[in-house]
PDB file with one MODEL, atoms N, CA, C and O in Angstrom:
MODEL        1
ATOM      1  N   UNK A   1      -3.831 -54.322 -33.600  1.00  0.00           N
ATOM      2  CA  UNK A   1      -2.183 -53.517 -33.120  1.00  0.00           C
ATOM      3  C   UNK A   1      -1.781 -54.478 -34.478  1.00  0.00           C
ATOM      4  O   UNK A   1      -2.174 -55.433 -35.148  1.00  0.00           O
ATOM      5  N   UNK A   2      -0.336 -53.141 -34.311  1.00  0.00           N
ATOM      6  CA  UNK A   2       0.754 -53.776 -35.245  1.00  0.00           C
ATOM      7  C   UNK A   2       1.502 -54.623 -35.068  1.00  0.00           C
ATOM      8  O   UNK A   2       1.392 -54.978 -33.895  1.00  0.00           O
ATOM      9  N   UNK A   3       2.285 -55.219 -35.610  1.00  0.00           N
ATOM     10  CA  UNK A   3       3.272 -56.239 -35.353  1.00  0.00           C
ATOM     11  C   UNK A   3       4.662 -55.356 -35.614  1.00  0.00           C
ATOM     12  O   UNK A   3       4.731 -54.493 -36.489  1.00  0.00           O
ATOM     13  N   UNK A   4       5.821 -55.727 -34.669  1.00  0.00           N
ATOM     14  CA  UNK A   4       6.640 -55.335 -34.632  1.00  0.00           C
ATOM     15  C   UNK A   4       7.901 -56.098 -35.568  1.00  0.00           C
ATOM     16  O   UNK A   4       8.196 -57.290 -35.476  1.00  0.00           O
ATOM     17  N   UNK A   5       8.451 -55.256 -36.337  1.00  0.00           N
ATOM     18  CA  UNK A   5       9.209 -56.178 -37.457  1.00  0.00           C
ATOM     19  C   UNK A   5      10.308 -56.616 -36.621  1.00  0.00           C
ATOM     20  O   UNK A   5      11.012 -56.069 -35.771  1.00  0.00           O
ATOM     21  N   UNK A   6      10.226 -57.919 -37.192  1.00  0.00           N
ATOM     22  CA  UNK A   6      11.705 -58.725 -36.403  1.00  0.00           C
ATOM     23  C   UNK A   6      13.118 -58.544 -37.449  1.00  0.00           C
ATOM     24  O   UNK A   6      12.805 -58.429 -38.634  1.00  0.00           O
ATOM     25  N   UNK A   7      14.067 -58.519 -37.267  1.00  0.00           N
ATOM     26  CA  UNK A   7      15.092 -58.130 -38.150  1.00  0.00           C
ATOM     27  C   UNK A   7      15.826 -59.562 -38.273  1.00  0.00           C
ATOM     28  O   UNK A   7      16.170 -60.284 -37.338  1.00  0.00           O
ATOM     29  N   UNK A   8      16.001 -59.828 -39.836  1.00  0.00           N
ATOM     30  CA  UNK A   8      16.238 -61.265 -39.994  1.00  0.00           C
ATOM     31  C   UNK A   8      17.701 -61.528 -39.859  1.00  0.00           C
ATOM     32  O   UNK A   8      18.168 -62.656 -39.707  1.00  0.00           O
ATOM     33  N   UNK A   9      18.510 -60.253 -39.933  1.00  0.00           N
ATOM     34  CA  UNK A   9      19.898 -60.546 -40.001  1.00  0.00           C
ATOM     35  C   UNK A   9      20.280 -60.303 -38.374  1.00  0.00           C
ATOM     36  O   UNK A   9      19.760 -59.495 -37.605  1.00  0.00           O
ATOM     37  N   UNK A  10      21.204 -61.129 -38.143  1.00  0.00           N
ATOM     38  CA  UNK A  10      21.726 -61.259 -36.588  1.00  0.00           C
ATOM     39  C   UNK A  10      23.178 -60.337 -36.905  1.00  0.00           C
ATOM     40  O   UNK A  10      24.095 -60.532 -37.702  1.00  0.00           O
ATOM     41  N   UNK A  11      22.927 -59.255 -35.898  1.00  0.00           N
ATOM     42  CA  UNK A  11      24.081 -58.432 -35.798  1.00  0.00           C
ATOM     43  C   UNK A  11      24.733 -58.808 -34.698  1.00  0.00           C
ATOM     44  O   UNK A  11      24.019 -58.995 -33.712  1.00  0.00           O
ATOM     45  N   UNK A  12      26.276 -59.029 -34.536  1.00  0.00           N
ATOM     46  CA  UNK A  12      26.822 -59.258 -33.315  1.00  0.00           C
ATOM     47  C   UNK A  12      27.618 -58.038 -32.723  1.00  0.00           C
ATOM     48  O   UNK A  12      28.434 -57.318 -33.299  1.00  0.00           O
ATOM     49  N   UNK A  13      27.204 -57.993 -31.515  1.00  0.00           N
ATOM     50  CA  UNK A  13      27.927 -56.639 -30.756  1.00  0.00           C
ATOM     51  C   UNK A  13      29.058 -56.875 -30.167  1.00  0.00           C
ATOM     52  O   UNK A  13      29.070 -57.801 -29.356  1.00  0.00           O
ATOM     53  N   UNK A  14      30.248 -56.148 -30.397  1.00  0.00           N
ATOM     54  CA  UNK A  14      31.691 -55.776 -29.606  1.00  0.00           C
ATOM     55  C   UNK A  14      31.579 -54.697 -28.598  1.00  0.00           C
ATOM     56  O   UNK A  14      31.226 -53.522 -28.691  1.00  0.00           O
ATOM     57  N   UNK A  15      32.094 -55.642 -27.325  1.00  0.00           N
ATOM     58  CA  UNK A  15      32.642 -54.521 -26.245  1.00  0.00           C
ATOM     59  C   UNK A  15      33.408 -53.982 -26.412  1.00  0.00           C
ATOM     60  O   UNK A  15      34.425 -54.662 -26.544  1.00  0.00           O
ATOM     61  N   UNK A  16      33.672 -52.053 -26.582  1.00  0.00           N
ATOM     62  CA  UNK A  16      34.555 -51.486 -26.591  1.00  0.00           C
ATOM     63  C   UNK A  16      35.097 -51.216 -25.294  1.00  0.00           C
ATOM     64  O   UNK A  16      34.478 -51.449 -24.256  1.00  0.00           O
ATOM     65  N   UNK A  17      36.268 -50.718 -25.346  1.00  0.00           N
ATOM     66  CA  UNK A  17      36.591 -49.814 -23.735  1.00  0.00           C
ATOM     67  C   UNK A  17      37.584 -48.331 -24.843  1.00  0.00           C
ATOM     68  O   UNK A  17      38.388 -48.371 -25.774  1.00  0.00           O
ATOM     69  N   UNK A  18      36.961 -47.279 -24.095  1.00  0.00           N
ATOM     70  CA  UNK A  18      37.308 -45.950 -24.786  1.00  0.00           C
ATOM     71  C   UNK A  18      38.668 -45.664 -24.387  1.00  0.00           C
ATOM     72  O   UNK A  18      38.916 -45.857 -23.196  1.00  0.00           O
ATOM     73  N   UNK A  19      39.589 -45.250 -25.117  1.00  0.00           N
ATOM     74  CA  UNK A  19      41.464 -44.568 -24.586  1.00  0.00           C
ATOM     75  C   UNK A  19      40.888 -43.605 -24.522  1.00  0.00           C
ATOM     76  O   UNK A  19      40.697 -43.243 -23.362  1.00  0.00           O
ATOM     77  N   UNK A  20      40.354 -42.748 -25.542  1.00  0.00           N
ATOM     78  CA  UNK A  20      39.957 -41.033 -25.038  1.00  0.00           C
ATOM     79  C   UNK A  20      38.352 -41.023 -25.395  1.00  0.00           C
ATOM     80  O   UNK A  20      37.605 -41.894 -25.841  1.00  0.00           O
ATOM     81  N   UNK A  21      38.138 -39.573 -24.981  1.00  0.00           N
ATOM     82  CA  UNK A  21      37.003 -39.134 -25.200  1.00  0.00           C
ATOM     83  C   UNK A  21      36.255 -39.181 -26.506  1.00  0.00           C
ATOM     84  O   UNK A  21      36.922 -38.654 -27.396  1.00  0.00           O
ATOM     85  N   UNK A  22      34.809 -39.748 -27.013  1.00  0.00           N
ATOM     86  CA  UNK A  22      34.484 -39.569 -28.256  1.00  0.00           C
ATOM     87  C   UNK A  22      32.979 -39.517 -27.899  1.00  0.00           C
ATOM     88  O   UNK A  22      32.365 -40.238 -27.112  1.00  0.00           O
ATOM     89  N   UNK A  23      32.559 -38.561 -28.615  1.00  0.00           N
ATOM     90  CA  UNK A  23      30.988 -38.356 -28.636  1.00  0.00           C
ATOM     91  C   UNK A  23      30.674 -38.021 -27.085  1.00  0.00           C
ATOM     92  O   UNK A  23      31.208 -37.184 -26.359  1.00  0.00           O
ATOM     93  N   UNK A  24      29.612 -38.964 -26.802  1.00  0.00           N
ATOM     94  CA  UNK A  24      29.312 -38.880 -25.219  1.00  0.00           C
ATOM     95  C   UNK A  24      30.026 -39.809 -24.276  1.00  0.00           C
ATOM     96  O   UNK A  24      29.836 -39.776 -23.060  1.00  0.00           O
ATOM     97  N   UNK A  25      30.824 -40.609 -24.854  1.00  0.00           N
ATOM     98  CA  UNK A  25      32.127 -41.156 -24.141  1.00  0.00           C
ATOM     99  C   UNK A  25      32.751 -40.946 -23.664  1.00  0.00           C
ATOM    100  O   UNK A  25      33.342 -40.001 -24.187  1.00  0.00           O
ATOM    101  N   UNK A  26      33.300 -41.314 -22.522  1.00  0.00           N
ATOM    102  CA  UNK A  26      34.922 -40.589 -21.870  1.00  0.00           C
ATOM    103  C   UNK A  26      35.932 -41.454 -21.791  1.00  0.00           C
ATOM    104  O   UNK A  26      35.595 -42.555 -22.225  1.00  0.00           O
ATOM    105  N   UNK A  27      37.228 -41.398 -21.348  1.00  0.00           N
ATOM    106  CA  UNK A  27      38.067 -42.440 -21.067  1.00  0.00           C
ATOM    107  C   UNK A  27      37.625 -43.441 -20.377  1.00  0.00           C
ATOM    108  O   UNK A  27      36.838 -43.205 -19.459  1.00  0.00           O
ATOM    109  N   UNK A  28      38.013 -44.732 -20.648  1.00  0.00           N
ATOM    110  CA  UNK A  28      37.539 -45.737 -19.559  1.00  0.00           C
ATOM    111  C   UNK A  28      36.137 -46.359 -19.705  1.00  0.00           C
ATOM    112  O   UNK A  28      35.797 -47.422 -19.185  1.00  0.00           O
ATOM    113  N   UNK A  29      35.463 -45.670 -20.376  1.00  0.00           N
ATOM    114  CA  UNK A  29      33.968 -45.693 -20.379  1.00  0.00           C
ATOM    115  C   UNK A  29      33.430 -47.479 -21.502  1.00  0.00           C
ATOM    116  O   UNK A  29      34.018 -47.451 -22.583  1.00  0.00           O
ATOM    117  N   UNK A  30      32.771 -48.424 -21.385  1.00  0.00           N
ATOM    118  CA  UNK A  30      33.100 -49.216 -22.289  1.00  0.00           C
ATOM    119  C   UNK A  30      31.390 -49.188 -22.497  1.00  0.00           C
ATOM    120  O   UNK A  30      30.534 -48.832 -21.686  1.00  0.00           O
ATOM    121  N   UNK A  31      31.223 -49.730 -23.973  1.00  0.00           N
ATOM    122  CA  UNK A  31      29.983 -49.954 -24.760  1.00  0.00           C
ATOM    123  C   UNK A  31      30.095 -50.787 -25.957  1.00  0.00           C
ATOM    124  O   UNK A  31      31.059 -50.708 -26.718  1.00  0.00           O
ATOM    125  N   UNK A  32      28.869 -51.781 -26.168  1.00  0.00           N
ATOM    126  CA  UNK A  32      28.933 -52.319 -26.981  1.00  0.00           C
ATOM    127  C   UNK A  32      28.591 -51.876 -28.671  1.00  0.00           C
ATOM    128  O   UNK A  32      27.482 -51.375 -28.859  1.00  0.00           O
ATOM    129  N   UNK A  33      29.081 -51.968 -29.315  1.00  0.00           N
ATOM    130  CA  UNK A  33      29.148 -51.481 -31.158  1.00  0.00           C
ATOM    131  C   UNK A  33      28.939 -52.767 -32.159  1.00  0.00           C
ATOM    132  O   UNK A  33      29.445 -53.884 -32.050  1.00  0.00           O
ATOM    133  N   UNK A  34      28.132 -52.324 -33.063  1.00  0.00           N
ATOM    134  CA  UNK A  34      28.199 -53.473 -34.277  1.00  0.00           C
ATOM    135  C   UNK A  34      29.589 -53.532 -34.748  1.00  0.00           C
ATOM    136  O   UNK A  34      30.439 -52.645 -34.677  1.00  0.00           O
ATOM    137  N   UNK A  35      29.733 -55.209 -35.447  1.00  0.00           N
ATOM    138  CA  UNK A  35      31.247 -54.935 -35.647  1.00  0.00           C
ATOM    139  C   UNK A  35      31.885 -54.160 -36.903  1.00  0.00           C
ATOM    140  O   UNK A  35      32.971 -54.309 -37.462  1.00  0.00           O
ATOM    141  N   UNK A  36      31.220 -53.609 -37.052  1.00  0.00           N
ATOM    142  CA  UNK A  36      31.707 -52.546 -38.492  1.00  0.00           C
ATOM    143  C   UNK A  36      32.340 -51.079 -37.482  1.00  0.00           C
ATOM    144  O   UNK A  36      33.457 -50.569 -37.574  1.00  0.00           O
ATOM    145  N   UNK A  37      31.489 -50.775 -36.788  1.00  0.00           N
ATOM    146  CA  UNK A  37      31.628 -49.307 -35.972  1.00  0.00           C
ATOM    147  C   UNK A  37      32.623 -49.824 -35.199  1.00  0.00           C
ATOM    148  O   UNK A  37      33.462 -48.925 -35.130  1.00  0.00           O
ATOM    149  N   UNK A  38      33.093 -50.995 -34.428  1.00  0.00           N
ATOM    150  CA  UNK A  38      33.948 -51.156 -33.447  1.00  0.00           C
ATOM    151  C   UNK A  38      35.135 -51.533 -34.159  1.00  0.00           C
ATOM    152  O   UNK A  38      36.194 -51.676 -33.548  1.00  0.00           O
ATOM    153  N   UNK A  39      35.036 -51.738 -35.622  1.00  0.00           N
ATOM    154  CA  UNK A  39      36.716 -51.932 -36.290  1.00  0.00           C
ATOM    155  C   UNK A  39      36.971 -50.265 -36.466  1.00  0.00           C
ATOM    156  O   UNK A  39      38.012 -49.788 -36.014  1.00  0.00           O
ATOM    157  N   UNK A  40      36.169 -49.567 -37.009  1.00  0.00           N
ATOM    158  CA  UNK A  40      36.419 -48.075 -37.115  1.00  0.00           C
ATOM    159  C   UNK A  40      37.106 -47.648 -36.009  1.00  0.00           C
ATOM    160  O   UNK A  40      38.213 -47.110 -36.008  1.00  0.00           O
ATOM    161  N   UNK A  41      36.399 -47.911 -35.048  1.00  0.00           N
ATOM    162  CA  UNK A  41      36.622 -47.014 -33.881  1.00  0.00           C
ATOM    163  C   UNK A  41      38.328 -47.752 -33.285  1.00  0.00           C
ATOM    164  O   UNK A  41      39.239 -47.151 -32.715  1.00  0.00           O
ATOM    165  N   UNK A  42      38.279 -48.723 -33.553  1.00  0.00           N
ATOM    166  CA  UNK A  42      39.750 -49.486 -33.185  1.00  0.00           C
ATOM    167  C   UNK A  42      40.818 -48.984 -34.490  1.00  0.00           C
ATOM    168  O   UNK A  42      41.992 -48.676 -34.288  1.00  0.00           O
ATOM    169  N   UNK A  43      40.292 -48.973 -35.575  1.00  0.00           N
ATOM    170  CA  UNK A  43      41.370 -48.133 -36.399  1.00  0.00           C
ATOM    171  C   UNK A  43      41.669 -46.822 -36.212  1.00  0.00           C
ATOM    172  O   UNK A  43      42.806 -46.373 -36.353  1.00  0.00           O
ATOM    173  N   UNK A  44      40.755 -46.206 -35.914  1.00  0.00           N
ATOM    174  CA  UNK A  44      40.756 -44.728 -35.772  1.00  0.00           C
ATOM    175  C   UNK A  44      41.701 -44.529 -34.100  1.00  0.00           C
ATOM    176  O   UNK A  44      42.060 -43.400 -33.764  1.00  0.00           O
ATOM    177  N   UNK A  45      41.973 -45.651 -33.284  1.00  0.00           N
ATOM    178  CA  UNK A  45      42.582 -45.266 -32.297  1.00  0.00           C
ATOM    179  C   UNK A  45      41.872 -44.873 -30.884  1.00  0.00           C
ATOM    180  O   UNK A  45      42.567 -44.764 -29.874  1.00  0.00           O
ATOM    181  N   UNK A  46      40.254 -44.634 -30.842  1.00  0.00           N
ATOM    182  CA  UNK A  46      39.802 -44.297 -30.468  1.00  0.00           C
ATOM    183  C   UNK A  46      39.219 -45.180 -29.025  1.00  0.00           C
ATOM    184  O   UNK A  46      39.068 -44.711 -27.897  1.00  0.00           O
ATOM    185  N   UNK A  47      38.958 -46.602 -29.493  1.00  0.00           N
ATOM    186  CA  UNK A  47      38.739 -47.364 -28.362  1.00  0.00           C
ATOM    187  C   UNK A  47      39.433 -48.683 -28.949  1.00  0.00           C
ATOM    188  O   UNK A  47      39.902 -48.782 -30.083  1.00  0.00           O
ATOM    189  N   UNK A  48      39.406 -49.879 -27.766  1.00  0.00           N
ATOM    190  CA  UNK A  48      40.283 -50.907 -28.045  1.00  0.00           C
ATOM    191  C   UNK A  48      39.031 -52.270 -27.649  1.00  0.00           C
ATOM    192  O   UNK A  48      38.427 -52.113 -26.588  1.00  0.00           O
ATOM    193  N   UNK A  49      38.757 -53.279 -28.318  1.00  0.00           N
ATOM    194  CA  UNK A  49      38.262 -54.358 -27.872  1.00  0.00           C
ATOM    195  C   UNK A  49      38.277 -54.431 -26.080  1.00  0.00           C
ATOM    196  O   UNK A  49      39.355 -54.274 -25.506  1.00  0.00           O
ATOM    197  N   UNK A  50      36.975 -54.684 -25.261  1.00  0.00           N
ATOM    198  CA  UNK A  50      37.430 -54.577 -23.978  1.00  0.00           C
ATOM    199  C   UNK A  50      38.250 -56.096 -23.553  1.00  0.00           C
ATOM    200  O   UNK A  50      38.943 -56.327 -22.563  1.00  0.00           O
ATOM    201  N   UNK A  51      37.844 -57.091 -24.810  1.00  0.00           N
ATOM    202  CA  UNK A  51      38.944 -58.387 -24.379  1.00  0.00           C
ATOM    203  C   UNK A  51      40.134 -58.424 -24.162  1.00  0.00           C
ATOM    204  O   UNK A  51      40.841 -59.142 -23.455  1.00  0.00           O
ATOM    205  N   UNK A  52      40.396 -57.244 -25.102  1.00  0.00           N
ATOM    206  CA  UNK A  52      41.840 -57.082 -24.984  1.00  0.00           C
ATOM    207  C   UNK A  52      42.874 -56.123 -24.067  1.00  0.00           C
ATOM    208  O   UNK A  52      44.059 -55.792 -24.092  1.00  0.00           O
ATOM    209  N   UNK A  53      41.459 -55.840 -23.091  1.00  0.00           N
ATOM    210  CA  UNK A  53      42.420 -54.841 -22.315  1.00  0.00           C
ATOM    211  C   UNK A  53      42.833 -55.823 -20.872  1.00  0.00           C
ATOM    212  O   UNK A  53      42.247 -56.858 -20.556  1.00  0.00           O
ATOM    213  N   UNK A  54      43.761 -55.317 -20.270  1.00  0.00           N
ATOM    214  CA  UNK A  54      44.507 -55.898 -19.062  1.00  0.00           C
ATOM    215  C   UNK A  54      43.773 -55.187 -17.997  1.00  0.00           C
ATOM    216  O   UNK A  54      43.551 -53.977 -17.977  1.00  0.00           O
ATOM    217  N   UNK A  55      43.460 -55.959 -17.216  1.00  0.00           N
ATOM    218  CA  UNK A  55      42.677 -55.469 -15.821  1.00  0.00           C
ATOM    219  C   UNK A  55      43.840 -55.027 -15.106  1.00  0.00           C
ATOM    220  O   UNK A  55      44.909 -55.631 -15.194  1.00  0.00           O
ATOM    221  N   UNK A  56      43.650 -53.795 -14.259  1.00  0.00           N
ATOM    222  CA  UNK A  56      44.575 -52.847 -13.914  1.00  0.00           C
ATOM    223  C   UNK A  56      44.846 -53.890 -12.642  1.00  0.00           C
ATOM    224  O   UNK A  56      43.906 -54.484 -12.114  1.00  0.00           O
ATOM    225  N   UNK A  57      46.204 -54.052 -12.211  1.00  0.00           N
ATOM    226  CA  UNK A  57      46.528 -54.906 -10.828  1.00  0.00           C
ATOM    227  C   UNK A  57      46.568 -56.326 -11.181  1.00  0.00           C
ATOM    228  O   UNK A  57      46.763 -57.074 -10.223  1.00  0.00           O
ATOM    229  N   UNK A  58      46.371 -57.102 -12.810  1.00  0.00           N
ATOM    230  CA  UNK A  58      46.240 -58.528 -12.332  1.00  0.00           C
ATOM    231  C   UNK A  58      47.490 -58.725 -12.641  1.00  0.00           C
ATOM    232  O   UNK A  58      48.165 -58.136 -13.485  1.00  0.00           O
ATOM    233  N   UNK A  59      47.891 -59.893 -11.664  1.00  0.00           N
ATOM    234  CA  UNK A  59      49.244 -60.756 -12.005  1.00  0.00           C
ATOM    235  C   UNK A  59      50.390 -59.684 -11.570  1.00  0.00           C
ATOM    236  O   UNK A  59      51.564 -60.006 -11.752  1.00  0.00           O
ATOM    237  N   UNK A  60      50.073 -58.385 -10.986  1.00  0.00           N
ATOM    238  CA  UNK A  60      51.252 -57.371 -10.153  1.00  0.00           C
ATOM    239  C   UNK A  60      50.664 -57.144  -9.009  1.00  0.00           C
ATOM    240  O   UNK A  60      49.487 -57.382  -8.738  1.00  0.00           O
ATOM    241  N   UNK A  61      51.654 -56.575  -8.173  1.00  0.00           N
ATOM    242  CA  UNK A  61      51.403 -55.531  -7.179  1.00  0.00           C
ATOM    243  C   UNK A  61      50.990 -54.200  -7.296  1.00  0.00           C
ATOM    244  O   UNK A  61      50.690 -53.452  -6.366  1.00  0.00           O
ATOM    245  N   UNK A  62      50.990 -53.989  -8.298  1.00  0.00           N
ATOM    246  CA  UNK A  62      50.393 -52.266  -8.968  1.00  0.00           C
ATOM    247  C   UNK A  62      49.337 -51.921  -7.965  1.00  0.00           C
ATOM    248  O   UNK A  62      49.005 -52.879  -7.266  1.00  0.00           O
ATOM    249  N   UNK A  63      48.738 -50.812  -7.726  1.00  0.00           N
ATOM    250  CA  UNK A  63      47.475 -50.825  -7.114  1.00  0.00           C
ATOM    251  C   UNK A  63      47.480 -50.930  -5.846  1.00  0.00           C
ATOM    252  O   UNK A  63      46.704 -50.252  -5.172  1.00  0.00           O
ATOM    253  N   UNK A  64      48.356 -51.798  -5.283  1.00  0.00           N
ATOM    254  CA  UNK A  64      47.922 -52.460  -3.920  1.00  0.00           C
ATOM    255  C   UNK A  64      48.748 -51.268  -2.847  1.00  0.00           C
ATOM    256  O   UNK A  64      49.801 -50.736  -3.199  1.00  0.00           O
ATOM    257  N   UNK A  65      48.128 -50.992  -1.613  1.00  0.00           N
ATOM    258  CA  UNK A  65      48.654 -50.047  -0.884  1.00  0.00           C
ATOM    259  C   UNK A  65      49.259 -50.372   0.292  1.00  0.00           C
ATOM    260  O   UNK A  65      48.402 -50.609   1.142  1.00  0.00           O
ATOM    261  N   UNK A  66      50.596 -50.507   0.788  1.00  0.00           N
ATOM    262  CA  UNK A  66      50.748 -51.004   2.105  1.00  0.00           C
ATOM    263  C   UNK A  66      51.386 -49.913   2.842  1.00  0.00           C
ATOM    264  O   UNK A  66      51.622 -48.854   2.262  1.00  0.00           O
ATOM    265  N   UNK A  67      51.687 -50.086   4.089  1.00  0.00           N
ATOM    266  CA  UNK A  67      52.387 -49.615   4.817  1.00  0.00           C
ATOM    267  C   UNK A  67      51.727 -48.012   4.909  1.00  0.00           C
ATOM    268  O   UNK A  67      50.564 -47.608   4.936  1.00  0.00           O
ATOM    269  N   UNK A  68      52.822 -47.439   4.938  1.00  0.00           N
ATOM    270  CA  UNK A  68      52.568 -45.480   5.123  1.00  0.00           C
ATOM    271  C   UNK A  68      51.985 -45.072   3.763  1.00  0.00           C
ATOM    272  O   UNK A  68      51.904 -43.862   3.554  1.00  0.00           O
ATOM    273  N   UNK A  69      51.514 -46.030   2.683  1.00  0.00           N
ATOM    274  CA  UNK A  69      51.061 -45.329   1.396  1.00  0.00           C
ATOM    275  C   UNK A  69      49.443 -45.222   1.673  1.00  0.00           C
ATOM    276  O   UNK A  69      48.732 -44.406   1.087  1.00  0.00           O
ATOM    277  N   UNK A  70      48.857 -46.361   2.861  1.00  0.00           N
ATOM    278  CA  UNK A  70      47.638 -46.108   2.745  1.00  0.00           C
ATOM    279  C   UNK A  70      47.120 -45.002   3.682  1.00  0.00           C
ATOM    280  O   UNK A  70      45.917 -44.744   3.688  1.00  0.00           O
ATOM    281  N   UNK A  71      48.056 -44.282   4.540  1.00  0.00           N
ATOM    282  CA  UNK A  71      47.966 -42.953   5.145  1.00  0.00           C
ATOM    283  C   UNK A  71      47.847 -41.497   4.001  1.00  0.00           C
ATOM    284  O   UNK A  71      47.189 -40.461   4.102  1.00  0.00           O
ATOM    285  N   UNK A  72      48.529 -41.847   3.234  1.00  0.00           N
ATOM    286  CA  UNK A  72      48.920 -40.456   2.122  1.00  0.00           C
ATOM    287  C   UNK A  72      47.381 -40.112   1.924  1.00  0.00           C
ATOM    288  O   UNK A  72      46.379 -40.814   2.062  1.00  0.00           O
ATOM    289  N   UNK A  73      47.577 -38.544   1.487  1.00  0.00           N
ATOM    290  CA  UNK A  73      46.404 -37.931   0.975  1.00  0.00           C
ATOM    291  C   UNK A  73      45.307 -37.458   2.292  1.00  0.00           C
ATOM    292  O   UNK A  73      44.162 -37.050   2.102  1.00  0.00           O
ATOM    293  N   UNK A  74      45.782 -37.579   3.275  1.00  0.00           N
ATOM    294  CA  UNK A  74      45.163 -37.141   4.380  1.00  0.00           C
ATOM    295  C   UNK A  74      45.256 -35.912   5.207  1.00  0.00           C
ATOM    296  O   UNK A  74      44.491 -35.538   6.096  1.00  0.00           O
ATOM    297  N   UNK A  75      46.466 -35.285   4.697  1.00  0.00           N
ATOM    298  CA  UNK A  75      46.592 -33.824   5.127  1.00  0.00           C
ATOM    299  C   UNK A  75      45.466 -33.233   5.508  1.00  0.00           C
ATOM    300  O   UNK A  75      44.542 -33.619   4.792  1.00  0.00           O
ATOM    301  N   UNK A  76      45.098 -32.405   6.383  1.00  0.00           N
ATOM    302  CA  UNK A  76      44.344 -31.630   6.249  1.00  0.00           C
ATOM    303  C   UNK A  76      42.855 -32.001   6.698  1.00  0.00           C
ATOM    304  O   UNK A  76      41.996 -31.159   6.958  1.00  0.00           O
ATOM    305  N   UNK A  77      42.711 -33.124   6.741  1.00  0.00           N
ATOM    306  CA  UNK A  77      41.812 -33.916   6.729  1.00  0.00           C
ATOM    307  C   UNK A  77      41.203 -34.184   8.294  1.00  0.00           C
ATOM    308  O   UNK A  77      42.091 -34.515   9.079  1.00  0.00           O
ATOM    309  N   UNK A  78      39.814 -34.095   8.893  1.00  0.00           N
ATOM    310  CA  UNK A  78      39.565 -34.149   9.898  1.00  0.00           C
ATOM    311  C   UNK A  78      39.556 -35.770  10.401  1.00  0.00           C
ATOM    312  O   UNK A  78      38.815 -36.635   9.935  1.00  0.00           O
ATOM    313  N   UNK A  79      40.612 -35.970  11.516  1.00  0.00           N
ATOM    314  CA  UNK A  79      40.354 -37.536  11.992  1.00  0.00           C
ATOM    315  C   UNK A  79      39.901 -37.704  12.973  1.00  0.00           C
ATOM    316  O   UNK A  79      40.359 -37.063  13.919  1.00  0.00           O
ATOM    317  N   UNK A  80      38.731 -38.695  13.211  1.00  0.00           N
ATOM    318  CA  UNK A  80      38.203 -38.724  14.257  1.00  0.00           C
ATOM    319  C   UNK A  80      38.225 -40.224  15.063  1.00  0.00           C
ATOM    320  O   UNK A  80      37.692 -40.340  16.167  1.00  0.00           O
TER     321      UNK A  80
ENDMDL
END
């Protein structure tokens, strides 16, 4: 049996969140890349490091539905 070659160098992976479509990724997708590729994506404004992305609704009331907002979008739907 042939032995698999072990990589001597350690590459760090950077998690990136896409701001716009690129290759097979869509806006909002997350993927890990080597540091060099992550830097290139950030420089080209295609993606940003996931650690720097603010989570939606963190620290604010945005995204929370209250009162009549909960029932919006049900026009024409069968209500059982």
